[in-house]
Structures are given as C-alpha cells and as structure tokens.
N, C-alpha and C positions, 0 to 999 in steps of 0.2 A: 330216676334213668340218668347212669351215668354219661356226664357231660365233658366230653373233649375238647372244647373248643375253649380253653383257660389255657389246656396245654400245648392244643397248638398255636395259640398266638406265640407264648414266651416262644416256641420250639421258630417260629417263622420268624422273629425279630432275631434272634443269634443268626438262622442262616444267612436275614440281610444284612447281618454285622459281620460275617463273614465274607460276604459278595464284598463287601466297603474293604480287607485286609489286602483282598487283591490288588488295590489300585497300588500299595507297597515295589508290591514286585511288580509292578506294572512299570514303576519310576524306575526299577532299578533296569530290567531289558531297555528301557529309551537310550539310558546313560550309555548303557553299554554299546549299543545300535549292532544289534546282529537281526534286528527285525521278527523279534518275538513277543514284542508289547501287544500285539491283537489275539495272543494266546490269553494274556490274563483281561484284556478287557471284553471278549467275548463273553469270559467262563466270569465275570464280575455281572454282565449282566446279567446273567442267566442266573442268575442264584440270587441279587439283589429285586430282580425283578418275580422271583420265586417266594422268595423268603417276605418281601413287601404285599404281595399279592395274598397268601400265607394269612398274613398278622392281619390284615385290614378286612377280609373275613369273619374272623372272629372275635375282633375287637370291643363289638357289644357282648361279647360275656366275659369282660377280664374282671376280677375280682382282687380283691386287696391278699384273700389266701386263699391253697389250695389243700381240698380235701386226699387223705394219705394216698386213693387208690390216682388221683392228680397226680401226686408228691412223685410214687412212684416210675406212673407212667413218662411226666420228663425227665427224672431223673436219667432214663433207659433210651428216652426218645428222641433227644439231645443227641446222644452218642453214636446214635445211628446214621439220625439225619445229615449231622457234619460232614462225616467222610462221605456224602450219595456227594454235595458240588465238590469236597475238597477235593474230589478226582478228575474232576473236569480240567486244569492244568495243567494234568499228567497226561491224559489220554489228548488232549486236542495238543498238547505241547510238543517242544523236539523226544521225549522220548517214544513216543509213537505206543505204549503198550496196549495193552485191550482195558476196557473200562472194569477188568477180573481184576489186575494189576494198579490200575491207580485207582479202584478202591482197599485196596491193601495195603497200598502205601499209604492214604488218607491216615484209614483208621491209627495205621500202626505208627502216626504222627501223634495225630490226636490222643490217642492213649498213649502214647508218652511209649510206647512198647519198645521203637526203634529196628521192627527188623525189616529190612529193606531186597525189592526186587528190582532195583535200578542200578545196571555197570555202567563201567564208561562214566560218573560220577564230577570226572576233571575235567568235563569237556562240556558237559552241559552247560544251559543258559543260567546266567548269578540268578533270574529271576524264579528260577524252578527251583535252587539251591536254596534262597530267600524262602520260599513257601513250603517247603521243606522242615527249616527253623521255622517258621511262622504258625504251622500246624504243631510243632511239640509245645512251642514257648505258650500256646493260649490251652493247648490239653493241661499243662502242666497250674498253672494260674486257675484254669478250670478244675478242677482233679479238688485244691487246694478246701474251695468253696464246697465240692461236692460235700467233700471230709467232713468240714465245720457245719453242715446248717443241714444237709439233704440223710445222710445217712446215720448220725446221730437221731434224730427227729423219727427217720422208717425204722431204729431199731437193728439195723443191721449189722452181722457181724461182732456185737459187742460194743460199738463202736459211741451208743446211750451211753456210756461209762462215761464220755465226754462231754456231755449236755450241758451239765451244769460249768465248766470249766473254758468254754469253747469263749464265748463273750458277755455281757449283761446287754444282748438284745433276746427280750421272750415275746417278740413279736408274732406276726405272723409271716410261714415262711418266707415268700416275697421279699419284704422290704428287709430282714435278716439279712437274706442273700444280697440284696445291693450294697448293704452296713456294710456288712465282713466283708466282701470285696473292694470295694475302695479302702479299708486299713490293710488291706496287706496287699495291694498294688504298690503300695510305695517302698514295700519289703520288697518285694518280689522283682520289681523296676531297678532298684537300687542295689539287691548281688547282681541283676545280668546287667548292669553299669561297673559294679570292679570288675568282676568277674572278667567282660570285656576289653578293661584296660590292662587288667591282668595279663591280658592274653598280648596287647600290643605290646605290652614292655617285654613279651618273651620271644617278638621277633613277629607274631601274627599280623599280615594286611588289614588294615581295618573293616574289611570284609571278610571275611575269613574269621576274624575275632569278635564278630556282632556275629554273625551266626554260631559259631562254637560256641560263645555264653549262652545264646539260647534255648543251646540245646544241654548246653550242659545245666543250667542252671533253674531246666525243666526233669531233671535225670531222664531226658528223651534219649539221646544217643544218635540221632541223624548227624553224619560228618560231611564233607564236601568231598571227601575224596574217598575212593574203594579201598585205601590202605587204610581207615578209620583212620584214627588217632593218631596212628606211627607217622606220619607224617612229620609231627609236630614231638619229639623225642626232647629229654630233657624239662627244662624248667617246668615249659608248658606244663607237662603230666602233675608234677607238683601241683600249680593254680587249678589242673583240673578236678584232681583229687582233694581239693581245701572245699573247693566250689560244688562240689558233687555231697561230702557231706554235710555240705550247711544247707544244703536243698532239699534234702534227707530229713532234716531236724522237723519239730514239730514245729509249723507259724507263730500260731498262736504264743510258743514261748517270744519269739521276737516279738512281737503288737508287744505283749506284756514290757518287754525289755526296752523297749521304745517307753512306755509309760511310767519307765521309773523303778522296778521288778527287774535290777539290773542280774542279780544272780540265780533269780526264774530259767534259766537253761539247767543249769549243771544240779539242781533239785530235780529233774526231772529223771526218774528210774528208765524212762527209757531213751535219753541221751545218753547216759552213763553206759546202759550195757550196748548201745549200739559201738560206740566209741570205741569199750571196752574189746565186744568181737573185733570190729574191724582191725584192733592191736594186736590180740590175738592171730589173726589168718593172717596177717601181714609179718609177723612174726616166722608163722610157722613155713610159711612160702618164703619168706626170704631165706632163710637156713635151709630148707629143701633144694630150691636152687642154685644154692652154694655149692653143696654138697654135690651136684649132680650135673650141673654145666660150670663150665669154665668164665664163672661171670666174676665182675666188679664188685665189691659190697655197695658201691654206694646205686652198681643200675642192676643189682637185685632187690634192694631196696623200691627202689622208683618203679620200677616195670608191679613187682609184686602190691606197692600202696595203689599201684593205678586203677590195674585189671580187680583187686579184690573191690576196691570204692565202686568201681563203677558196676561190678556184679551184682554187687551185694543192693545197692542203692536202687539196679535194676535201671542204668544207664544205657549199657550198652555199650557203649568205647570198649576199642580194642586197639594195643600199642601193637603188640607183639601174639603170634597166633600159639594161643596158652594150650592148643590141643598134642605141639609138640613134647610141653614140661611132663613126660610120661601118665601112668594110670592114677598115680595116688591124688595131685593135682586136678586132673581132668573131674575127678571122681569129687574131688572139696568145691571144683567149683559148680559142679553141677546144684549142690546142695544148698553152697550158699546164697544162689538167686533166690531161693525159697523162702531165705530169711528177710530180707525188707528190711525198711528203711522203717522212720516212726508214721505213726500217724498224724494226720492234721500237715501231712510236707506231701511232696511230690513225685515223692518214694512209690514204689508197688510193690506187691509180693502181698507175705502174710501177714506181713509188721512185728517190730520187737515186741509191741502189749499184747498182745496176743499170747506168743511162747510165756509172757512172763504170768502170764492166767492162767496157763496152762500149769506150768512149773508151781505156780501156789495150791492149784487144786490137787496135785500128783502128791502135795504135803499137804497140805489136810488129811487126799483117803488116805496116806499113812498114818498121823496121826490116829486117825480115827478107829485102826486095826487094829492100832498098840494098846488104845484105849477106846473101846465101843461105847462105854460109856460120855468118854467126853463133848464140847461142844465144841469145834472148830468151825471158823470162817475166813474163808481166803481172803487175801487182804491187798490190795494195790494204791499203792503211793502213801501206806499206813489206814487207808481208808477198808472198810466191807465192803465185799463184791455181790450185790446181791444171787439170787439165784438166776432172774432173770437175761443178767450178762453172763454169768457161766455157761447159760445155755446154749444163748447166741454163738459166743463164740468153739462149745465143740460140736454146735451147728456148721460152722465156719467150714474148724479142721476135715468134718468128713464130707462137707460135701465136697470142697477142697480134694480130698485125695479122691473121691468119687470121678469128678468132673477131667481130674489130671488121667484117670482110668479110662473114663471113655473117650476121648479125644485121640491119647495113646491109640487106643482099639482103630478110633476112626480111621488117624493118620496110616495107619499100618494098611488099610482095607486098603488106599491110594495106590498100594505098592510105594510105600517105606520102609526101610531097612527101620529092628530096632533103634537104636541110637537114636536117629535122627525120627521116629516118630515120638518117642516118648521124652526128648529134649526139646522136638520144635509146640507137640504140647507145653510142657512144662514154661518155655520162656512165653512161648504166648499167655497163658494164665496167668502168669507173674509177670508179663507184660516186661520180660530181661531186655531181649534184643536179640544176638546171637544164640546160636544151639552149639551142638555136641555135634562133631562128623565132617567129613568132608565136605559134604553138601551147604550143609547149613550154619556151619562152623565161626570161627570168630574168620580166618580166611575165605569164604564162600559169601552164599545171600541166598537167596529165597524165589529164585524165579523161576530155578529148576520145577521148581512141584505142580502139580499140577492145580490144574482153575479148584478142583472141590479140597483140594486138601489149602488151599488159600480164603477160600471163603470157609470153610472149618475155621482157619486158624484167627480169622479177621471173628469169627462168633467168639471164640474164646478167650480175644484180647480184650473186648468190649462187657463179657462175663467175667471177669478177671479183677478191668479195670474197676469197676462198680463194685466189688467183691460180693461177685457171685450171686449172693441169695437177693440184690436188689434185683437182679435179672431176672432169674430161677422163678421168682413170686408173679410175676404176669403170664407163667404159664399154666397155670395154677386156676381151676376153674372156680374158685372160691372168691378170688381175685375181682373178676366180671361178674360173678352172681349176687356179692355184695354190695 
C-alpha cells in the first residue's frame, strides 16, 4: 500500500519553515510603523501550526529514503502546498485581494514566474513587498535543489544526463538534498549579497536593493514598483543583466569552481551556447532599435541587453514597454522566452541543453539518411547519449507543445483574445513573467483575468516549473496502482 506519511511529513516541515520566514516581513512592518505587522503574525501562526501539526502526525513514518512514487509526489506536493499558505499575507493584508489572486501571486512567486495581479505596488507596505521577494528567493534556491536532486532521479525530460556530475553523493534522496542544499546555499547567498551591493552603488536604497537582489538572483522578476525595473534605468540595468546571466548558469559549476576547478564553467557547452545566444540576440535587437527609433547607441545596447536577458532567463523584469518596438522584436521576444537558461540554475523554460540534444539528434538522423548502414550516436559534451535520455527529451518537447496548445485553448475559452491566450499560456508554462498584448504585456498585469484563467495559469506555472512530466505522471492510473 502506498504510504504518503513520509511525503506529508516533509511537506509539513517545509510549510512550518515558510511560516517562520513570515517573521522577517513582520519585523519590517513593525519598523515601518504602518500597523500592518499583525497580518504576518496571524499568517505565521496559522502556517507554523498547520505545518508543525501535520509533520508531527506523520513523524513515526519517517525514513531515510523515499520510493520513486513518494519522490514524484513530494516534488509536486511541495510546490502546491507552499502557495496555499504563502497566499495568506496577500489575502489578509493591505492588498485586499481574493484568495484566488493571493494564491496566483504566491504561486507566481514560488515558481519564480513573476506574473503579478497586484497594482499600486509603490504604496504597498514594505512587509508585503519583502514577502514577494522572499517567495521568489526561496523558490529560486528550491528549484536548484529539485533540478540537482529530484529531476535526475526521476528521469524527467532528459535530466538524468546530469546524474553523474551533480555531486559525489550517491546516498538516499533526502540526505542528498540536504547536502546539496548546504553546498549551494553559500553561493546563492553570496550572489544575492553581491547583487544587492551592486544595486546600492547604483543609487538604490537598502530596501529596494535587497528585494530586487532577491528577485534578480532567483530570476523571478517581482519589483517594488508598478513600472517594474523602469524605475531604475542606467547602471542598475547592467548590474541586473550580469546577475540574471549568472543566476541562469548551472550552479553545480560554481560549486566546482569553489573546489578549485576554475575553468569548468567555460568548458560547459550549455554556458557557451547560452552566452552566445544572448550576444547574438542583443546585437540584432540593438541594431533594430537604432534603425527604427532615435536611440543613442548606448541606450539601445543597454535596453536590448537588459530586456533580452530578462526574458531569456525567465526573470520577467521590464525596463521599457517593448510592445512598442515593432512586430519583429515582439515576435522575437515571444520565442526567446521559450529558450530558457541552463539546467541546474534558477532559470526556467525549455533549457539550453534540450535544444542542444535536439540538434544532436537531428544531425544523427541526417547522417543516417546519407549513410543508412553507418552507426551514429548523438553526443553531448563529447559523451554518447543513451536512448533513454533522447526519448525523455523528445517526450518533453512533445508535452511542452501539447501543453502550450491545451492551455492556450483553455484560456481562450475564458474570453481572452488569441494573443493574450497564447502568450499567457507560454509565460505561465515557461515561467517567464509578462506576456504580450495590452492586458498582460510588460505595461500591464494579470489582475483583469477571470478567476478561471488565474487557476489555469497557476496550474501551468507549477507544471512548467517542475518540467511538466513530473506533474503529469501523478495523473496516470499506473502511478497509483504500482
């Protein structure tokens, strides 16, 4: 019989920890003196009690390891349970939003999507703004652990190709997660601190620098102002671009660099491809802007670098309304959002390595057509790639396209137009942030969508963040039967 208690125990502990983090915004609200701190006190009490009691009720079933079924359920369960309680400060606080909107905001935060339903951010209490940043910061470090520990073990979307190079920890799942979390935490925190210092040097105040550093390194994109990053033009855009790129690189390489392998980052084909793609896209965008707008060359380069990096990494900041840049660049922005960063980073979407494997597979097929009796094997990083990996990658691409179509149709049935439906589905599944069009584009937000559309997009966010197949597996009869 399937034992859910070990899964529920871990989820309960994480919910209780989430409640503990609510004390940080509480302190900020106390310092601000606007009387909003009881919101976080109430939310923390509810969340800590719910998580602690849930964990205590299942403590007798705790084991060192988890079965494959339990691992699948834990991976998805955490990302569903945490937004349930993460929504409380939004619902009880100054925003006065419905639970649907609060859940959408919390899900968008924890999945580092960056799509928001809140307006009037400039006037919100600092505690709520910090809470949005914390949700994304915690979601960013959480997805790195999932990408390094759980997805390779679950053989999701070709992630098993990274099993041997993650860490030298061949033990059980939970101890491995603990070890990897401690290994990457120092790097994640260091990047956040350096980013915050960079923002301070660019003129941000301490609070804005802290929150924006959290949402930059997590590639989340929540900002403290309705104008998003447009409030901070100039040098801050360069700082943001650098740290968005760093956060979209594989964190395992940073760990290896800390252990003395200083050049390992630049020998990773993902990294080379990712930076090369950004370089080409920035060049094309800069030239296009100069040809159709009276931009200064530095301004064109800066806006191109910032917004291209923001979209391809899935951060979702916007410094300008790029919907005014013309149909060519608008179409390009839609497609670059479906590229994503490197595996094992805070970035989202399809990921660079899958496109590399797709290209490798196409090359092999072309060689087989030319030489039917030849033996050709796709390679990645100079190593042969097994059929199981290629099959997983191809399955991911199929499910990604199918899911994009299904959610686009579902959103259109809620009354949205074609552009809003398709870009809304894409931005949710790829965890990008803003979509296209006047309503959910870089100058808008998702507040005006119906509750049905918001729940659909919340489902798409968690599916996209967990690489689709990890969630879809739970809906198969065989999963629960075996």
